[in-house]
N, C-alpha and C positions, 0 to 999 in steps of 0.2 A: 504494500500500500504506500502510495506517495504521501509525503508529509505536506501539511499546509499549516497556516497559523492556528487554525482550530485544533489540529492534532497536537501542536505544541502546547496550547492552552490546556487541553485535556491531560496531557502528560504532566504538566506542571501541577495541576490540581490533584492528580491521582497519586503523586509522590510528595511526601512532606518536604524532603530535601532532594533536589535534583541539580546535576551539573551537566550542561551540554558542553562537550569539549572534544578535543582531538585524541582519540584512543579510548582505552578502558581504564577501570580502577587499577588493574594489575599491570597495564602496559600503556601509560600515557604516551602520546606521540608528540608532545611539545612541552617546553619548560613551563609555560603558563598554566596549562592543564595540570601538569604534574604538581605545581605549587598549590593550586586550588584543591586538588584531591588530597594532598598531604595535610593541608589545613583542616579540611573536613574530617579526615581520618583522625587527626590529633584531637579533635573535639569529641571523638567517640560516638558520633551520631551515625545512624544508618542513612545511607543516601544512594541514589541511583546515578549512574553516569550514562549519558546518551552519547555515543560516538558519532560525531557529525560525518565521519567518513563512511558510515554504514550505508548511507543512502544520499545521493546527490541532492535530493529535495529538502533535506533537513536544514541545511544552513540558510537558504533563502527564506524558508518558513520561519525559522528562528529570528532572523533579522526583521521580518515583517511583523512578527509578534511583539518583539521587544523594542524595535527601533534602535537597536544597539548593534553595530557592525562587526564586533569582534567576539571571539570565544577565548576562554570559556565563559559561560554565563551560568551563574549560580542562582537558584530560586529556593526560597524558604517560605513555606506556607502559601504558595502561589504568588509570592512577591519576588520580582527581580531584585536581587541584592547587588550584583555587579560581577566583575571579572576577578581574576586572581589578585590583582593589586588591592582592590577594595576589600576583598575577603580577608587578605592578609592584614591590612590595616585594622579592620574590625576585630580580627582575632587578637592582635597585639594590644588593642585597647580594652578587650574584654566584652565589647559590644556583640560580637558574633556569638559567643557562648551564651549570653543572655537571650539573644534572639532564638538560638537553637533550643534553649531550655523552655522558653515560652511556646515554641513550636511543638516540642514533644509533649507539653502539658495539654495541648488542645486536642 
């Protein structure tokens, strides 16, 4: 099935924490995706990784959904949080952990 903005939205809503990136949890294919996965793993939260290389329609659908041109894109409780730099900054300030704790409580 081809991806579109609606399928991205459904995926984001179906998963409490999701990262759209290059590669998988066990084999990230770029440094930015690796950084985002490492931060989420360090937080000890369950999360899904959607490999944008699995289907050529994922990336354009993701950009259409978020209006954000780069990956990775991390979503928590249906909300676009940002890419690896934003996620890392939030982690270092403790804001990410708070967001994830409130996400897991809902």
